[in-house]
N, C-alpha and C positions, 0 to 999 in steps of 0.2 A: 573461407574467410577466417583469419586468425586474429586474436586479441593484439598481437604485436603489430599487425598491419594497420589496425584501426583502434588505437588505445582509447581515444576519447569516446568513440562510439560504444565500445565495450564497457567503459566506465559508466556511460549513461544508460544503456539498455541491457547490460549483462549478456548472458548467453543468447538472448533473443536477437542480438545483433547478427548472429550467424545466419539467420533466415532472410536477411536483406540482400537483394542482388548486389553484386560487386560494384556496378556503376553508381548505384544509389548510395552505397556505403562510402565510396570514395568522395562523393559530393557532400554527404553529411559530415564526414571526417574533416573535410576542408572547411566547411561552415563552422563546425565546432572549434577547430583550431584558430579560426579567424577571431574568435571572441577573446583570445589571449588568456582564457581561464585555465587555471591549474586545478584539475579535479582532486588532486591529493592535497592541495594547499589549505590553509586555514582561513582564507578570505571567504567572505560570504558571497558566493557566486552560485548560479544555478547548477553548473556542473559539479562544483565542490559539494553542494548540498546533496545532489543526487548520489554521488559516490559515498558520502558519509551515511546516507540513508541505506544504501545497498550493503554497507559493512555492518550496520546495526539495524536489524530487521524487527526487533521486538516493539511492542507498543510504547515502551519507554525510550526507544532509540538505541538500545543496547543489544548486542548479540546475545543469543541464548547461551548459557553456560554449556560447554562442550564436554563436561565430565561424563565419561562412559557413554557418549552418544555419538552417532555418526553425523556427518555434516547434513545429510538428508533429514535425519530426525530433528536436528536443531532448526532447520529451515521450516519443517512442518510445525514445530512448537512456536516459532516466531510468527508464523502465519495465523495459528490458532490464537496467540496472544493479541495480535492486531485485530482479528475478527471479533474476539470477545470484548475488546475495548470499544470497538465501534458498535457492537450489539448493546452494550451497556448504555451508551449515549442515546441510541435510537429508542431503547425502552424508557429512558428517562423522559425523552420528548413525548413518546406515546402516553406515558403516565400523566404528564402535564396537560396534554391536550384532552385527556379523559376527565381530569379534574375540572378544567375549564368548561367542558361540555356539560358536566353534571351540575357544577356550582356557579358557573359564570353566566353572564348575559349572552343572548343570541348573537350580538355583534362581535363577540370575542371568539366564537367557535371557528375552527379551521376548516370544517367540512368533512364529509365522509371520505372524499377522495384522498385527502391528506392522511387521515387516520389509516385508511386502507393501504396507502403507499408505505407508511411507517411499518405496518404489520407485515407487508410483503418483504420489505428490506430486512426486518428482523428474522423472518422465516428463511430468507436466502442466506443470511450470515450464519444462522444456526445450522442449516444444511451443509454449508461450506465447512464449518467446524467439524461436523460429523464426518465429512469426507476426508479431512486431514488427520483425524485421530488414528486410523490404522497405520499411517506413516510414522507417527510419533511413538 
């Protein structure tokens, strides 16, 4: 499967589109083209947003500066940037739930399962950042 045969599918899924069986790819391409959306256009459509997100992978929506870096290194840095932005938000939530647990009333507590879920999410993102660092 090539990007030229299924441009909308590739704009939506990137290189992962190559793993889709040809019959399904053809159907998805037909469905995507039926929306009339131009993924390269400036209009606010799902496909347009997906393509813009794919072009700018950092947490701020911008591509990582490619000065003296390979495309793979830039992609790893963009992924690290997004993961650390998500980790920061999760840690802020965890911090707030702990403050409420210590200083707030029982009716405002979120419960142990929510706090544990936040901890696990932070751990998972931290491990992901660690796995991306050798590539960067």
